[in-house]
C-alpha positions as CSV (number, residue, x, y, z in Angstrom):
1,M,0.3,0.0,-0.7
2,L,2.8,2.2,1.4
3,Q,4.7,2.4,-2.5
4,T,1.6,2.4,-4.0
5,F,0.5,6.0,-2.7
6,R,4.0,6.4,-3.1
7,R,3.8,6.1,-7.0
8,R,0.2,8.0,-7.1
9,A,1.5,11.0,-5.5
10,S,4.3,11.0,-8.3
11,R,2.2,10.6,-10.9
12,I,-0.1,13.4,-9.7
13,E,2.5,16.0,-8.1
14,A,4.3,15.2,-12.0
15,G,1.3,16.1,-14.5
16,V,0.2,18.4,-12.0
17,G,2.2,21.7,-11.1
18,F,-0.8,23.4,-9.4
19,F,-1.4,26.5,-7.4
20,Q,1.7,27.7,-9.8
21,G,1.2,26.8,-12.5
22,L,4.5,25.3,-12.9
23,E,5.3,23.6,-16.3
24,K,8.0,21.0,-15.2
25,P,7.3,17.8,-13.0
26,R,8.1,18.5,-9.1
27,V,10.8,16.4,-7.5
28,V,8.8,14.4,-5.7
29,F,9.5,13.8,-1.9
30,S,10.5,10.1,-0.3
31,K,8.7,9.8,1.9
32,P,4.8,10.0,2.4
33,W,5.5,11.4,6.3
34,K,7.6,14.6,4.6
35,L,4.5,15.8,2.8
36,L,2.6,16.4,6.5
37,A,5.6,18.0,7.6
38,R,6.0,20.5,4.3
39,G,2.2,22.0,5.7
40,G,0.2,20.6,2.8
41,G,0.2,16.6,3.6
42,L,-2.0,14.4,1.9
43,C,-4.0,17.4,-0.2
44,R,-0.3,17.5,-2.0
45,V,-1.7,14.1,-4.5
46,M,-5.1,15.0,-3.7
47,P,-5.0,18.8,-5.6
48,H,-8.6,19.5,-5.6
49,M,-8.8,19.4,-1.4
50,L,-5.8,21.8,-1.2
51,T,-7.5,24.8,0.5
52,R,-9.8,23.0,2.4
53,F,-7.4,20.5,4.2
54,Q,-4.8,22.4,4.3
55,I,-7.2,25.2,6.1
56,W,-8.1,22.7,9.1
57,S,-5.0,20.8,9.2
58,R,-3.5,24.3,10.8
59,R,-6.7,25.3,12.4
60,G,-6.0,21.8,14.2
61,A,-2.7,21.8,15.8
62,A,-3.7,24.6,16.8
63,I,-5.9,23.4,18.9
64,L,-3.6,20.7,19.3
65,S,-1.7,23.5,21.1
66,G,-4.0,24.7,23.1
67,A,-5.1,21.6,24.5
68,L,-1.5,20.2,25.0
69,L,-1.2,23.2,27.0
70,A,-4.7,23.0,29.6
71,T,-3.4,19.2,30.1
72,A,-0.5,21.2,31.5
73,F,-2.6,22.6,34.2
74,P,-4.9,20.9,36.7
75,P,-8.1,19.2,36.5
76,L,-5.0,17.0,34.7
77,D,-2.1,18.9,35.6
78,W,0.5,16.3,33.1
79,S,3.4,19.5,33.6
80,G,5.2,17.2,31.8
81,V,3.9,18.4,28.0
82,V,4.6,21.8,28.4
83,F,7.7,21.6,27.0
84,F,6.1,20.5,23.6
85,A,2.8,22.0,23.6
86,L,3.5,24.6,21.4
87,V,5.5,22.7,18.8
88,P,2.0,22.0,17.1
89,L,1.4,25.9,16.9
90,L,4.7,26.7,15.9
91,L,5.4,24.6,12.6
92,V,2.5,25.6,11.3
93,L,3.9,29.1,11.6
94,R,6.0,29.0,9.3
95,G,5.2,30.7,6.3
96,E,2.3,32.1,7.5
97,S,0.9,35.3,7.0
98,A,1.0,38.3,10.0
99,G,-2.8,37.8,10.1
100,G,-3.1,33.8,9.3
101,A,-0.6,33.6,12.3
102,F,-2.3,36.1,14.3
103,R,-5.4,33.9,13.9
104,L,-4.0,30.3,14.4
105,G,-2.2,31.8,17.8
106,W,-5.8,33.7,19.2
107,L,-7.3,29.8,18.4
108,A,-4.4,28.2,20.2
109,G,-4.7,31.0,23.0
110,A,-8.5,30.3,23.1
111,T,-8.8,26.9,23.2
112,Q,-6.3,26.8,26.2
113,W,-8.4,29.1,28.3
114,L,-11.9,27.8,28.1
115,V,-10.6,24.5,29.1
116,T,-8.2,26.1,31.8
117,V,-10.8,28.7,33.4
118,F,-14.4,26.9,32.8
119,W,-15.1,26.8,36.5
120,L,-16.0,30.6,35.4
121,H,-19.3,30.0,34.7
122,H,-20.2,28.9,37.7
123,V,-20.4,32.8,37.9
124,S,-20.9,33.7,34.2
125,W,-21.1,32.0,31.6
126,G,-20.5,35.9,29.0
127,G,-17.7,35.8,32.2
128,W,-16.6,32.6,31.3
129,V,-16.1,32.7,27.3
130,G,-14.9,37.1,27.6
131,L,-12.1,36.4,29.4
132,A,-11.0,32.9,27.4
133,F,-11.7,35.0,24.1
134,Y,-9.7,38.0,25.7
135,C,-6.5,36.0,26.9
136,A,-6.1,34.5,23.8
137,L,-5.0,37.5,22.0
138,Y,-1.5,37.1,23.8
139,P,-0.7,33.9,22.1
140,G,-2.1,35.2,18.9
141,F,0.7,38.1,19.3
142,F,3.0,35.4,20.2
143,A,2.3,33.2,16.8
144,L,2.5,37.0,15.3
145,I,5.8,37.4,16.0
146,A,7.2,33.6,15.8
147,A,5.8,34.0,12.1
148,A,7.5,36.6,11.0
149,L,10.5,35.3,12.5
150,W,10.2,32.1,10.8
151,R,10.6,34.6,7.7
152,G,13.1,36.6,8.6
153,C,15.4,33.6,9.6
154,G,15.5,32.0,6.3
155,E,18.2,30.2,5.2
156,N,20.4,32.2,7.9
157,R,21.4,29.0,10.6
158,L,22.5,32.2,13.1
159,G,19.1,33.5,12.5
160,R,17.5,30.0,13.9
161,F,20.1,29.8,16.6
162,F,18.5,32.2,18.4
163,L,15.3,32.2,17.7
164,P,14.5,29.9,20.2
165,P,16.1,32.0,23.1
166,V,14.1,35.4,21.7
167,L,10.3,33.9,20.7
168,A,11.3,32.7,24.6
169,V,11.7,36.2,25.3
170,A,8.6,37.7,23.8
171,W,6.3,34.8,25.2
172,A,7.2,36.4,28.9
173,G,7.2,39.3,27.9
174,L,3.3,38.9,26.5
175,E,2.4,37.2,30.2
176,W,4.0,40.0,31.8
177,I,1.6,42.7,30.1
178,R,-1.3,40.1,30.2
179,G,-0.7,40.5,34.9
180,T,-1.0,43.9,34.7
181,F,-2.3,45.0,31.8
182,G,-5.3,47.3,33.3
183,T,-6.2,45.2,36.5
184,G,-4.1,42.4,35.4
185,F,-5.0,38.9,34.9
186,A,-1.8,36.9,35.8
187,W,-3.6,33.5,36.4
188,L,-1.8,31.0,35.7
189,P,1.6,31.4,34.1
190,L,3.7,28.5,32.5
191,A,5.2,28.5,35.4
192,A,2.8,27.2,37.9
193,S,2.7,24.0,35.2
194,Q,5.4,23.2,37.0
195,H,4.7,23.8,41.0
196,L,5.8,20.1,40.7
197,N,9.8,20.2,39.4
198,L,10.9,22.6,42.1
199,P,14.8,22.2,40.5
200,L,13.3,24.1,38.0
201,L,11.0,26.7,39.8
202,Q,14.2,27.8,42.2
203,L,14.7,29.9,38.5
204,A,11.8,32.3,39.7
205,G,14.2,33.4,43.2
206,W,16.2,35.2,40.1
207,G,13.3,36.1,37.5
208,G,10.1,35.6,38.8
209,A,7.5,33.0,37.6
210,Y,8.0,34.6,33.9
211,L,12.5,33.0,33.5
212,V,10.9,29.9,33.9
213,S,8.1,30.3,31.5
214,A,10.9,31.8,29.3
215,L,12.5,28.1,30.0
216,I,9.3,26.2,28.9
217,V,9.5,28.9,25.8
218,W,12.9,28.2,24.7
219,L,12.6,24.3,24.7
220,N,10.0,24.3,22.7
221,V,10.5,26.6,20.0
222,A,14.3,25.2,19.5
223,L,12.0,21.6,19.7
224,A,9.9,23.0,16.9
225,V,13.4,24.1,15.0
226,T,15.4,20.6,15.2
227,V,11.8,18.6,13.6
228,C,11.6,21.8,10.6
229,A,15.8,20.6,9.9
230,Y,14.8,17.4,9.4
231,S,11.7,16.8,7.8
232,V,11.7,20.2,5.3
233,A,12.7,19.1,1.0
234,P,15.6,19.5,-0.1
235,P,16.7,23.0,-1.9
236,E,15.3,21.8,-5.4
237,A,11.5,21.0,-3.8
238,S,8.9,23.0,-4.6
239,P,7.8,25.7,-2.5
240,D,5.8,26.0,0.1
241,L,2.5,25.4,-1.0
242,A,1.0,28.6,2.4
243,T,3.2,31.1,0.7
244,H,5.1,29.7,-2.5
245,R,8.2,30.3,-0.3
246,T,11.1,28.0,-0.7
247,F,12.8,26.9,2.6
248,R,15.9,25.5,2.2
249,W,17.7,24.3,5.1
250,G,17.4,20.8,3.4
251,E,20.0,18.3,4.1
252,A,22.6,20.0,5.2
253,S,20.7,21.4,8.8
254,R,19.2,17.4,8.8
255,R,23.1,16.4,9.4
256,A,24.6,19.0,11.3
257,V,24.8,19.5,14.8
258,H,21.6,20.9,15.8
259,T,22.7,24.1,18.2
260,E,20.0,25.6,18.9
261,L,18.0,22.2,20.6
262,L,21.7,21.7,21.9
263,F,22.5,24.8,23.4
264,A,18.2,24.9,24.7
265,L,19.3,21.5,26.6
266,V,22.5,22.6,28.4
267,V,20.1,26.0,29.1
268,L,18.1,23.5,30.9
269,A,20.5,21.4,31.9
270,V,22.5,24.2,34.7
271,A,18.8,25.2,35.2
272,L,18.1,22.1,36.8
273,A,21.7,21.5,38.3
274,Y,20.8,25.5,40.4
275,G,17.9,24.1,41.2
276,W,18.4,20.6,43.0
277,R,21.8,22.7,44.9
278,V,19.5,25.5,46.2
279,L,16.9,22.4,47.6
280,R,20.0,21.1,50.1
281,T,20.2,24.2,50.9
282,P,19.7,23.3,55.0
283,Q,16.7,25.9,56.9
284,D,19.2,27.3,59.5
285,N,17.9,30.6,62.0
286,S,14.3,28.9,60.9
287,T,11.3,29.2,63.9
288,L,9.5,27.3,64.2
289,L,5.7,28.2,64.5
290,K,2.6,25.9,65.5
291,V,-0.4,26.7,63.1
292,A,-4.1,26.1,63.6
293,L,-6.0,26.1,60.0
294,V,-9.6,25.8,60.2
295,Q,-11.8,25.9,56.7
296,P,-15.3,25.8,57.8
297,A,-16.7,25.4,54.2
298,I,-19.4,27.4,54.0
299,P,-21.2,27.8,50.7
300,Q,-21.0,30.5,48.8
301,M,-24.6,31.1,48.7
302,D,-25.1,30.7,52.5
303,K,-22.4,32.8,53.4
304,W,-25.3,36.1,53.8
305,T,-28.2,34.6,54.5
306,P,-29.5,35.4,57.7
307,E,-30.7,31.4,58.2
308,M,-27.0,30.8,58.6
309,V,-25.2,33.2,60.8
310,E,-25.9,30.8,63.4
311,T,-24.7,27.3,61.6
312,I,-21.0,29.7,60.8
313,Y,-20.4,30.7,64.7
314,N,-20.9,27.2,65.3
315,R,-18.7,25.4,63.1
316,L,-15.9,28.0,63.3
317,R,-15.9,27.4,66.7
318,E,-16.4,24.0,67.5
319,L,-13.6,23.4,64.5
320,T,-11.3,27.0,66.5
321,K,-11.8,24.2,69.8
322,R,-10.9,20.3,68.4
323,A,-7.9,21.8,66.2
324,R,-6.4,22.7,70.4
325,V,-7.6,20.1,71.5
326,E,-5.6,18.8,69.4
327,S,-2.6,20.7,69.3
328,K,-1.4,24.0,71.0
329,S,-1.1,26.4,67.9
330,D,1.1,29.8,68.8
331,L,-2.4,30.7,65.8
332,V,-5.5,30.0,64.7
333,I,-6.1,31.0,61.2
334,W,-9.7,31.9,59.4
335,P,-10.6,32.0,55.7
336,E,-11.0,35.3,53.8
337,T,-14.9,37.1,55.3
338,A,-15.1,34.1,57.2
339,V,-17.4,36.2,59.6
340,P,-20.7,37.2,58.3
341,D,-20.9,40.4,58.5
342,D,-18.6,43.6,59.4
343,I,-16.5,43.4,62.2
344,R,-16.0,46.3,63.8
345,S,-19.7,46.7,63.3
346,S,-20.5,43.0,64.6
347,Q,-21.0,42.7,68.6
348,A,-22.3,39.3,68.0
349,S,-19.4,37.7,65.9
350,Y,-17.0,40.3,68.4
351,D,-18.4,37.7,70.6
352,V,-17.2,34.5,69.2
353,V,-13.9,35.4,68.9
354,F,-13.0,36.9,72.3
355,G,-14.6,33.6,74.1
356,L,-11.6,31.5,71.7
357,V,-8.9,34.1,71.8
358,T,-9.4,34.4,75.9
359,N,-9.0,30.9,76.2
360,G,-5.0,32.1,75.1
361,T,-4.3,31.7,70.8
362,P,-4.5,34.6,68.8
363,I,-6.9,34.7,65.3
364,L,-6.1,36.1,62.1
365,L,-9.2,36.5,60.8
366,G,-10.5,37.7,57.6
367,S,-14.3,40.5,57.5
368,T,-15.3,43.2,55.3
369,D,-14.6,46.7,57.5
370,T,-16.3,49.7,57.1
371,L,-14.9,53.4,57.5
372,Y,-17.1,56.5,58.3
373,L,-16.3,59.8,56.6
374,D,-16.9,62.8,57.2
375,S,-19.5,63.5,55.4
376,G,-21.7,60.3,56.0
377,K,-20.5,58.5,53.0
378,A,-19.3,55.0,53.7
379,R,-15.6,53.1,52.5
380,Y,-15.8,49.1,52.6
381,F,-12.2,47.3,52.6
382,N,-12.1,43.3,52.6
383,S,-9.7,43.0,55.5
384,T,-7.9,41.2,58.0
385,F,-8.0,41.4,61.6
386,L,-5.6,40.1,64.3
387,F,-6.7,39.3,67.3
388,S,-4.7,39.1,70.7
389,T,-5.1,36.7,74.0
390,N,-7.2,39.4,75.5
391,G,-10.0,40.4,72.4
392,V,-8.2,43.7,71.4
393,I,-7.7,43.8,67.5
394,A,-3.8,44.2,67.5
395,G,-3.5,45.0,64.1
396,T,-5.8,45.3,60.0
397,Y,-4.1,44.6,56.8
398,D,-6.6,46.3,54.2
399,K,-6.0,44.2,50.2
400,Q,-4.8,46.7,48.0
401,H,-5.1,44.8,44.8
402,L,-9.4,44.3,44.1
403,V,-10.8,41.7,41.4
404,A,-11.8,43.6,39.5
405,F,-16.1,43.1,38.8
406,G,-15.8,41.3,41.6
407,E,-14.7,43.9,44.3
408,Y,-14.9,46.9,42.8
409,I,-16.7,48.2,39.0
410,P,-14.8,49.4,36.7
411,P,-15.5,52.8,35.0
412,L,-18.6,52.8,32.7
413,L,-18.8,49.2,32.8
414,G,-21.4,48.6,35.7
415,W,-24.1,47.0,33.5
416,L,-21.8,43.9,33.3
417,T,-22.0,43.3,37.0
418,P,-24.8,43.0,40.0
419,I,-22.6,44.2,42.3
420,E,-24.0,47.7,43.4
421,D,-20.9,48.8,45.6
422,S,-17.5,48.8,44.9
423,F,-14.4,48.3,48.2
424,T,-11.7,50.5,48.4
425,P,-8.4,49.5,48.0
426,G,-5.2,49.4,51.0
427,T,-2.9,51.7,51.2
428,T,0.2,50.0,53.0
429,S,2.4,46.7,52.7
430,F,1.5,45.8,56.5
431,V,3.2,42.8,58.6
432,F,1.3,42.0,61.6
433,R,4.5,40.5,64.5
434,L,3.1,37.8,67.0
435,A,5.2,38.6,69.7
436,R,5.2,34.7,70.9
437,P,7.8,33.1,68.9
438,A,8.7,36.8,67.8
439,V,7.4,35.6,63.6
440,D,6.0,38.8,60.9
441,F,3.7,37.4,58.7
442,S,1.7,39.3,55.6
443,T,-1.1,38.4,54.1
444,L,-2.3,38.0,51.0
445,I,-6.0,38.1,50.8
446,C,-7.8,35.6,47.4
447,F,-5.6,36.3,44.2
448,E,-3.3,38.5,45.3
449,D,-1.1,35.5,45.8
450,T,-1.5,36.3,41.8
451,V,0.2,38.9,41.8
452,A,4.4,38.9,42.5
453,E,4.8,42.3,43.7
454,V,2.5,42.3,46.3
455,A,3.8,39.5,47.4
456,R,6.7,41.2,47.2
457,G,6.6,44.4,49.1
458,F,5.6,42.6,52.3
459,V,8.8,41.0,52.3
460,L,10.5,43.9,51.8
461,A,9.0,44.9,54.3
462,G,10.4,42.2,57.0
463,A,7.7,39.5,56.6
464,R,8.8,36.3,56.6
465,L,5.7,34.3,56.3
466,L,3.0,35.0,53.7
467,V,-0.9,33.6,55.0
468,N,-2.9,34.1,51.6
469,M,-6.2,33.7,53.0
470,S,-9.3,32.7,49.9
471,N,-12.5,31.8,49.6
472,D,-13.2,29.2,46.9
473,A,-16.5,28.6,47.1
474,W,-17.5,30.7,44.3
475,F,-16.4,28.3,41.4
476,D,-16.4,25.0,44.4
477,P,-15.9,22.0,43.3
478,S,-14.0,22.6,40.2
479,A,-10.2,23.1,39.3
480,A,-10.2,26.6,40.1
481,S,-8.5,25.7,44.0
482,H,-5.8,23.9,42.8
483,Q,-5.2,26.1,40.3
484,H,-5.3,29.3,42.5
485,M,-3.0,27.0,45.1
486,L,-0.1,27.4,42.1
487,H,0.7,31.2,42.5
488,S,0.8,30.2,45.9
489,V,3.9,28.3,45.4
490,L,4.9,30.6,43.4
491,R,5.2,32.9,45.6
492,A,7.2,30.8,47.8
493,V,9.6,30.4,46.1
494,E,10.3,34.2,44.2
495,N,11.5,35.7,47.3
496,R,11.9,32.1,49.1
497,V,9.3,32.0,51.9
498,P,6.8,29.9,53.7
499,V,3.0,30.6,52.8
500,V,0.5,28.7,54.8
501,R,-3.5,28.7,52.4
502,C,-6.3,29.3,54.7
503,C,-9.5,28.8,53.0
504,N,-13.1,28.9,53.3
505,T,-13.5,26.1,50.5
506,G,-10.2,25.0,48.6
507,V,-7.0,24.3,49.3
508,S,-5.3,25.0,52.5
509,C,-2.4,24.0,53.3
510,C,1.5,25.4,54.3
511,I,4.1,25.7,51.3
512,D,7.4,25.7,52.3
513,R,10.3,28.4,51.0
514,F,11.4,26.2,48.4
515,G,8.1,25.1,46.8
516,R,6.9,21.9,48.4
517,V,3.0,21.2,49.7
518,Y,2.1,19.7,53.1
519,D,-0.4,19.6,55.4
520,A,-3.4,19.8,53.4
521,V,-6.4,20.4,55.3
522,A,-8.7,17.7,53.2
523,A,-8.1,15.5,49.9
524,A,-12.2,17.0,48.6
525,Q,-11.8,20.9,47.9
526,A,-15.7,21.8,49.7
527,V,-14.5,19.5,52.9
528,S,-14.9,21.2,56.4
529,G,-12.0,20.6,59.3
530,F,-9.4,21.8,60.5
531,Q,-5.1,20.9,60.2
532,N,-2.8,21.5,63.1
533,T,0.7,21.8,61.1
534,V,4.2,23.6,62.2
535,V,5.9,26.4,59.4
536,A,9.5,26.8,59.5
537,V,10.1,31.1,58.9
538,P,13.3,32.2,58.4
539,D,14.7,35.1,60.6
540,R,14.6,37.9,59.0
541,T,19.0,37.6,59.0
542,A,18.4,35.1,55.8
543,P,19.8,37.0,52.6
544,L,17.1,37.6,50.3
545,T,16.0,36.4,46.8
546,F,17.4,38.6,44.0
547,F,14.5,38.6,42.6
548,A,13.1,39.6,46.3
549,Q,15.6,42.8,46.5
550,H,15.6,43.5,42.4
551,G,11.8,43.3,41.5
552,D,10.6,41.8,38.9
553,W,13.4,43.3,36.5
554,F,12.5,39.8,33.9
555,G,8.8,40.5,32.7
556,P,9.2,43.9,32.2
557,G,11.8,43.9,29.9
558,A,10.9,40.9,27.8
559,A,7.8,43.1,27.7
560,S,9.4,45.9,26.3
561,V,11.3,43.0,23.5
562,A,7.4,42.0,22.7
563,G,6.0,45.4,22.2
564,L,8.8,46.1,19.7
565,L,8.4,42.3,17.9
566,T,4.8,43.2,18.0
567,L,5.4,46.8,15.7
568,G,8.1,44.7,13.8
569,A,5.5,42.3,12.7
570,L,3.1,44.7,11.7
571,W,5.7,47.1,10.1
572,R,6.7,43.7,8.1
573,R,3.5,42.6,7.5
574,R,2.1,46.5,5.3
575,K,5.3,46.7,4.1
576,E,4.8,43.1,2.4
577,G,0.9,44.3,1.5
578,N,2.4,47.6,-0.8
579,N,3.9,45.3,-2.7
């Protein structure tokens, strides 16, 4: 059958000369699989199907890349897939027009984000689709840049050598822009897929999560370049069917040592070796803090109903008392908005807390807070309170990074959300201080753990423990809780400080300063319970990471490169269009 296929392909290619109207016979590929690698696939032996099959094969490759990217994150969490997930997309971008490349990249991104943020439909079906389509713009711009650089490389071996690192920087820059533009949506950078690959993840201590993402993309592009070198036709073969261009990498490229992939593997090996060295560093000068995590698991629809108030109070009392019976803790932590009202103005909520803290253990809890101005207007805050053992509020932190449409209404967009009032963002990176043992810590409320600069600000202010207090009941049961937890892992590694997570529902757990997750409250997301754990908090004299000291230097720099490359690709498209 294979021989028959080859003979038929030879007769058709020699006699048709389709698309360009060439009169001389075409050179035939020696192996049928090379037809697929050229982008035309079986259409080269069925000319009447060329356009339709080529379009859908390219779209299929883009969808495949998007699907592979989605599998690298929870719920499947196949972290190794991310190292080749972009290869199908990159292969079909070779020779693609600027507009076609953007559409293919957007299709890959839409596929990925429609799957990964599907949990958002619990809140809004329109929000789910809209957010996915917005996030897909960034892979679209990446594909636009990649297609332009593919064409620019041509036969230039030096250009092909620098193609992987340049595209890696471009991807990282686009991730940074997505995480900062407007209010930012820094959800699931590629680095988050490596939360179990701790040696590689230690690279974030130098350049943040985006540096790890760049290395992942570097491997992808290097693989794609190598695949092309082995699969592209010899110089005398027919032009590329998509753009009528000839790619002359040929037999010499197949015989040569592929330095693009070799160099990428060397960089990966160096990063892994550094990571293993960091993981073997002893945790000296650490203070052991005993913490009790309380996960009440109150359904979101019940949190603010009057009938559930006593149920919430009773569950918080019961779980806190059970945790205290099991082990004497230095600190009890409740989740974000744990009490069903404003604790400053609610005597009932204060009585519950007072009855527990006066037994000898401070309680850190989340609650709304209200400030009335002289004009009588109220300002609302999403806050954290530390109650000392005498029932006095020892410290308060107001959430700084608010969630659009959930905690505040963007200007002119109030019709898109049912909320009527906006919270007011906090302005300071407050550091709480425990007396016994002497520990300085700060809280990241809800999605603040997705914002690297907020966490770094606390560390620079003196915090050596970060506490993420969250309420993922909006989306549970879903993969959102596990996806959310991955960002706390990134913040721990970037700053080399431990992170404790306490959720209403979700993943309540501890994360050491190297990113190891331990002592989760329950296997099921929406199960109430508690967990007594011990956290090794580094001393304030412990050296900070390069990232903590100097900030996210890599992300903004990469964003500048991505912006310049995008403008260059658009300019080249306009120039080619004029010609």
